[in-house]
A tleap script that builds the chain and sets N, CA, C and O, in Angstrom:
source leaprc.protein.ff14SB
mol = sequence {
  NMET LYS LYS ASN PHE LEU VAL LEU PHE SER
  LEU CYS ILE SER PHE SER VAL PHE SER GLN
  GLN ASP SER ILE VAL ASN TYR LEU ASP ARG
  TYR TYR LYS LYS VAL LYS LYS GLU GLN ALA
  THR TYR ILE GLN THR ILE VAL LYS ASN LYS
  SER LEU TRP LEU GLY THR LEU TYR HIE GLY
  ASN GLY LYS ILE LYS LEU LEU THR CILE
}
set mol.1.N position { 107.250 132.959 101.809 }
set mol.1.CA position { 107.211 133.687 100.563 }
set mol.1.C position { 106.562 135.059 100.731 }
set mol.1.O position { 107.087 136.074 100.273 }
set mol.2.N position { 105.417 135.064 101.392 }
set mol.2.CA position { 104.729 136.336 101.576 }
set mol.2.C position { 105.588 137.291 102.396 }
set mol.2.O position { 105.588 138.500 102.166 }
set mol.3.N position { 106.318 136.730 103.357 }
set mol.3.CA position { 107.175 137.566 104.195 }
set mol.3.C position { 108.275 138.213 103.356 }
set mol.3.O position { 108.558 139.401 103.511 }
set mol.4.N position { 108.895 137.432 102.467 }
set mol.4.CA position { 109.937 137.979 101.592 }
set mol.4.C position { 109.373 139.058 100.695 }
set mol.4.O position { 109.995 140.100 100.492 }
set mol.5.N position { 108.184 138.803 100.155 }
set mol.5.CA position { 107.552 139.781 99.276 }
set mol.5.C position { 107.256 141.065 100.034 }
set mol.5.O position { 107.497 142.157 99.520 }
set mol.6.N position { 106.738 140.946 101.248 }
set mol.6.CA position { 106.416 142.134 102.029 }
set mol.6.C position { 107.666 142.943 102.362 }
set mol.6.O position { 107.631 144.173 102.345 }
set mol.7.N position { 108.766 142.263 102.662 }
set mol.7.CA position { 110.016 142.960 102.944 }
set mol.7.C position { 110.491 143.692 101.696 }
set mol.7.O position { 110.873 144.860 101.760 }
set mol.8.N position { 110.467 143.004 100.570 }
set mol.8.CA position { 110.906 143.617 99.318 }
set mol.8.C position { 109.988 144.768 98.918 }
set mol.8.O position { 110.457 145.823 98.490 }
set mol.9.N position { 108.704 144.565 99.056 }
set mol.9.CA position { 107.746 145.614 98.702 }
set mol.9.C position { 107.918 146.818 99.627 }
set mol.9.O position { 107.844 147.959 99.171 }
set mol.10.N position { 108.144 146.580 100.906 }
set mol.10.CA position { 108.373 147.670 101.857 }
set mol.10.C position { 109.638 148.442 101.498 }
set mol.10.O position { 109.693 149.665 101.625 }
set mol.11.N position { 110.639 147.718 101.054 }
set mol.11.CA position { 111.876 148.361 100.628 }
set mol.11.C position { 111.613 149.277 99.436 }
set mol.11.O position { 112.104 150.405 99.389 }
set mol.12.N position { 110.840 148.785 98.480 }
set mol.12.CA position { 110.498 149.607 97.310 }
set mol.12.C position { 109.697 150.833 97.719 }
set mol.12.O position { 109.913 151.925 97.192 }
set mol.13.N position { 108.775 150.656 98.654 }
set mol.13.CA position { 107.985 151.778 99.140 }
set mol.13.C position { 108.872 152.800 99.850 }
set mol.13.O position { 108.675 154.005 99.700 }
set mol.14.N position { 109.847 152.321 100.621 }
set mol.14.CA position { 110.738 153.250 101.313 }
set mol.14.C position { 111.562 154.052 100.315 }
set mol.14.O position { 111.851 155.224 100.555 }
set mol.15.N position { 111.943 153.436 99.199 }
set mol.15.CA position { 112.626 154.187 98.150 }
set mol.15.C position { 111.730 155.291 97.637 }
set mol.15.O position { 112.194 156.411 97.421 }
set mol.16.N position { 110.451 155.000 97.437 }
set mol.16.CA position { 109.547 155.996 96.895 }
set mol.16.C position { 109.281 157.115 97.897 }
set mol.16.O position { 109.002 158.243 97.491 }
set mol.17.N position { 109.359 156.832 99.190 }
set mol.17.CA position { 109.161 157.866 100.197 }
set mol.17.C position { 110.314 158.857 100.161 }
set mol.17.O position { 110.103 160.065 100.264 }
set mol.18.N position { 111.535 158.348 100.017 }
set mol.18.CA position { 112.695 159.229 100.010 }
set mol.18.C position { 112.878 159.948 98.683 }
set mol.18.O position { 113.406 161.060 98.651 }
set mol.19.N position { 112.455 159.341 97.605 }
set mol.19.CA position { 112.630 159.968 96.299 }
set mol.19.C position { 111.439 159.606 95.410 }
set mol.19.O position { 111.524 158.718 94.562 }
set mol.20.N position { 110.355 160.297 95.621 }
set mol.20.CA position { 109.126 159.961 94.917 }
set mol.20.C position { 109.260 160.098 93.407 }
set mol.20.O position { 108.548 159.415 92.671 }
set mol.21.N position { 110.120 160.933 92.936 }
set mol.21.CA position { 110.304 161.127 91.509 }
set mol.21.C position { 111.127 160.014 90.874 }
set mol.21.O position { 111.172 159.907 89.649 }
set mol.22.N position { 111.775 159.188 91.680 }
set mol.22.CA position { 112.712 158.203 91.167 }
set mol.22.C position { 112.219 156.760 91.228 }
set mol.22.O position { 113.013 155.832 91.075 }
set mol.23.N position { 110.932 156.559 91.447 }
set mol.23.CA position { 110.420 155.193 91.463 }
set mol.23.C position { 108.947 155.161 91.057 }
set mol.23.O position { 108.201 156.120 91.257 }
set mol.24.N position { 108.562 154.038 90.487 }
set mol.24.CA position { 107.198 153.848 89.995 }
set mol.24.C position { 106.762 152.436 90.367 }
set mol.24.O position { 107.552 151.497 90.265 }
set mol.25.N position { 105.525 152.278 90.793 }
set mol.25.CA position { 104.943 150.965 91.040 }
set mol.25.C position { 103.685 150.855 90.184 }
set mol.25.O position { 102.788 151.693 90.277 }
set mol.26.N position { 103.626 149.825 89.357 }
set mol.26.CA position { 102.463 149.571 88.511 }
set mol.26.C position { 101.868 148.222 88.871 }
set mol.26.O position { 102.596 147.273 89.164 }
set mol.27.N position { 100.553 148.137 88.850 }
set mol.27.CA position { 99.843 146.881 89.068 }
set mol.27.C position { 99.300 146.439 87.714 }
set mol.27.O position { 98.601 147.197 87.041 }
set mol.28.N position { 99.624 145.207 87.316 }
set mol.28.CA position { 99.313 144.732 85.971 }
set mol.28.C position { 98.460 143.472 86.019 }
set mol.28.O position { 98.566 142.667 86.945 }
set mol.29.N position { 97.602 143.313 84.989 }
set mol.29.CA position { 96.838 142.067 84.871 }
set mol.29.C position { 97.659 141.059 84.067 }
set mol.29.O position { 98.827 141.308 83.769 }
set mol.30.N position { 97.062 139.936 83.722 }
set mol.30.CA position { 97.829 138.887 83.028 }
set mol.30.C position { 98.196 139.258 81.599 }
set mol.30.O position { 99.015 138.587 80.972 }
set mol.31.N position { 97.584 140.338 81.076 }
set mol.31.CA position { 97.933 140.841 79.742 }
set mol.31.C position { 98.866 142.049 79.834 }
set mol.31.O position { 99.116 142.720 78.833 }
set mol.32.N position { 99.379 142.322 81.029 }
set mol.32.CA position { 100.312 143.411 81.301 }
set mol.32.C position { 99.693 144.790 81.094 }
set mol.32.O position { 100.395 145.738 80.740 }
set mol.33.N position { 98.406 144.907 81.310 }
set mol.33.CA position { 97.723 146.198 81.273 }
set mol.33.C position { 97.563 146.682 82.705 }
set mol.33.O position { 97.354 145.881 83.616 }
set mol.34.N position { 97.661 148.008 82.906 }
set mol.34.CA position { 97.542 148.568 84.248 }
set mol.34.C position { 96.125 148.363 84.781 }
set mol.34.O position { 95.140 148.591 84.078 }
set mol.35.N position { 96.047 147.927 86.037 }
set mol.35.CA position { 94.770 147.710 86.720 }
set mol.35.C position { 94.888 148.199 88.159 }
set mol.35.O position { 95.955 148.634 88.593 }
set mol.36.N position { 93.783 148.123 88.891 }
set mol.36.CA position { 93.801 148.464 90.306 }
set mol.36.C position { 94.587 147.398 91.070 }
set mol.36.O position { 94.727 146.260 90.622 }
set mol.37.N position { 95.090 147.796 92.225 }
set mol.37.CA position { 95.912 146.914 93.051 }
set mol.37.C position { 95.212 145.583 93.350 }
set mol.37.O position { 95.847 144.529 93.336 }
set mol.38.N position { 93.915 145.637 93.617 }
set mol.38.CA position { 93.166 144.441 93.988 }
set mol.38.C position { 93.029 143.452 92.832 }
set mol.38.O position { 92.815 142.262 93.067 }
set mol.39.N position { 93.148 143.917 91.593 }
set mol.39.CA position { 92.970 143.069 90.415 }
set mol.39.C position { 94.289 142.599 89.818 }
set mol.39.O position { 94.289 141.907 88.800 }
set mol.40.N position { 95.397 142.956 90.421 }
set mol.40.CA position { 96.715 142.713 89.827 }
set mol.40.C position { 97.128 141.247 89.860 }
set mol.40.O position { 96.927 140.543 90.850 }
set mol.41.N position { 97.713 140.811 88.744 }
set mol.41.CA position { 98.365 139.512 88.658 }
set mol.41.C position { 99.867 139.691 88.874 }
set mol.41.O position { 100.532 138.829 89.448 }
set mol.42.N position { 100.389 140.828 88.404 }
set mol.42.CA position { 101.810 141.144 88.522 }
set mol.42.C position { 101.974 142.521 89.141 }
set mol.42.O position { 101.092 143.375 89.048 }
set mol.43.N position { 103.134 142.721 89.782 }
set mol.43.CA position { 103.504 144.029 90.309 }
set mol.43.C position { 104.823 144.411 89.660 }
set mol.43.O position { 105.792 143.654 89.694 }
set mol.44.N position { 104.845 145.590 89.071 }
set mol.44.CA position { 106.039 146.083 88.397 }
set mol.44.C position { 106.594 147.256 89.192 }
set mol.44.O position { 105.867 148.197 89.511 }
set mol.45.N position { 107.884 147.199 89.511 }
set mol.45.CA position { 108.543 148.331 90.149 }
set mol.45.C position { 109.637 148.837 89.217 }
set mol.45.O position { 110.355 148.059 88.590 }
set mol.46.N position { 109.743 150.141 89.143 }
set mol.46.CA position { 110.792 150.782 88.349 }
set mol.46.C position { 111.464 151.790 89.266 }
set mol.46.O position { 110.822 152.719 89.757 }
set mol.47.N position { 112.763 151.604 89.495 }
set mol.47.CA position { 113.506 152.431 90.447 }
set mol.47.C position { 114.730 152.994 89.755 }
set mol.47.O position { 115.453 152.278 89.062 }
set mol.48.N position { 114.956 154.290 89.949 }
set mol.48.CA position { 116.148 154.927 89.386 }
set mol.48.C position { 117.320 154.701 90.329 }
set mol.48.O position { 117.241 154.994 91.522 }
set mol.49.N position { 118.422 154.169 89.767 }
set mol.49.CA position { 119.642 153.926 90.521 }
set mol.49.C position { 120.758 154.681 89.819 }
set mol.49.O position { 121.276 154.236 88.795 }
set mol.50.N position { 121.120 155.819 90.375 }
set mol.50.CA position { 122.076 156.742 89.749 }
set mol.50.C position { 121.526 157.152 88.387 }
set mol.50.O position { 120.497 157.825 88.333 }
set mol.51.N position { 122.168 156.774 87.291 }
set mol.51.CA position { 121.680 157.186 85.977 }
set mol.51.C position { 120.897 156.083 85.267 }
set mol.51.O position { 120.405 156.298 84.160 }
set mol.52.N position { 120.773 154.902 85.887 }
set mol.52.CA position { 120.052 153.779 85.279 }
set mol.52.C position { 118.705 153.564 85.947 }
set mol.52.O position { 118.517 153.895 87.118 }
set mol.53.N position { 117.769 153.005 85.188 }
set mol.53.CA position { 116.472 152.615 85.727 }
set mol.53.C position { 116.429 151.098 85.819 }
set mol.53.O position { 116.742 150.407 84.850 }
set mol.54.N position { 116.046 150.579 86.973 }
set mol.54.CA position { 115.957 149.146 87.202 }
set mol.54.C position { 114.478 148.768 87.277 }
set mol.54.O position { 113.752 149.238 88.153 }
set mol.55.N position { 114.044 147.920 86.357 }
set mol.55.CA position { 112.661 147.464 86.342 }
set mol.55.C position { 112.579 146.021 86.796 }
set mol.55.O position { 113.357 145.175 86.354 }
set mol.56.N position { 111.635 145.742 87.677 }
set mol.56.CA position { 111.440 144.395 88.186 }
set mol.56.C position { 109.962 144.052 88.107 }
set mol.56.O position { 109.107 144.846 88.497 }
set mol.57.N position { 109.671 142.871 87.602 }
set mol.57.CA position { 108.298 142.393 87.507 }
set mol.57.C position { 108.149 141.202 88.444 }
set mol.57.O position { 108.906 140.236 88.358 }
set mol.58.N position { 107.172 141.277 89.335 }
set mol.58.CA position { 106.941 140.236 90.331 }
set mol.58.C position { 105.619 139.526 90.064 }
set mol.58.O position { 104.654 140.140 89.609 }
set mol.59.N position { 105.586 138.237 90.350 }
set mol.59.CA position { 104.324 137.505 90.391 }
set mol.59.C position { 103.564 137.992 91.625 }
set mol.59.O position { 104.147 138.626 92.505 }
set mol.60.N position { 102.286 137.700 91.688 }
set mol.60.CA position { 101.491 138.078 92.852 }
set mol.60.C position { 101.993 137.476 94.146 }
set mol.60.O position { 101.754 138.035 95.217 }
set mol.61.N position { 102.692 136.335 94.074 }
set mol.61.CA position { 103.205 135.683 95.285 }
set mol.61.C position { 104.571 136.228 95.715 }
set mol.61.O position { 105.128 135.765 96.710 }
set mol.62.N position { 105.115 137.200 94.986 }
set mol.62.CA position { 106.374 137.831 95.377 }
set mol.62.C position { 107.609 137.320 94.667 }
set mol.62.O position { 108.687 137.890 94.835 }
set mol.63.N position { 107.487 136.259 93.875 }
set mol.63.CA position { 108.649 135.756 93.143 }
set mol.63.C position { 108.934 136.673 91.958 }
set mol.63.O position { 108.020 137.173 91.302 }
set mol.64.N position { 110.216 136.879 91.700 }
set mol.64.CA position { 110.626 137.718 90.574 }
set mol.64.C position { 110.359 136.974 89.271 }
set mol.64.O position { 110.757 135.820 89.110 }
set mol.65.N position { 109.689 137.639 88.351 }
set mol.65.CA position { 109.440 137.068 87.039 }
set mol.65.C position { 110.469 137.600 86.028 }
set mol.65.O position { 110.951 136.845 85.184 }
set mol.66.N position { 110.806 138.894 86.112 }
set mol.66.CA position { 111.679 139.513 85.141 }
set mol.66.C position { 112.424 140.676 85.787 }
set mol.66.O position { 111.841 141.450 86.547 }
set mol.67.N position { 113.707 140.793 85.482 }
set mol.67.CA position { 114.543 141.867 85.991 }
set mol.67.C position { 115.204 142.540 84.798 }
set mol.67.O position { 115.870 141.872 84.007 }
set mol.68.N position { 115.032 143.858 84.653 }
set mol.68.CA position { 115.601 144.569 83.496 }
set mol.68.C position { 116.352 145.812 83.947 }
set mol.68.O position { 116.133 146.336 85.039 }
set mol.69.N position { 117.230 146.262 83.087 }
set mol.69.CA position { 117.967 147.512 83.335 }
set mol.69.C position { 117.636 148.467 82.217 }
set mol.69.O position { 118.134 149.592 82.198 }
savepdb mol mol.pdb
quit
């Protein structure tokens, strides 16, 4: 599980390296408020894909909790 999460997270980071304006990573607590990385319960990624924004919310263990467009 951790390996899958690290691969996916690395992929998201690589997107942000190539297009920093087109992706966002937020660390959220259990009430969905932004917190420091070390305190996060969830990780939210928002990536621009052409004209759409794809938002994904992950549990701390790397499993997808919610996928939105």
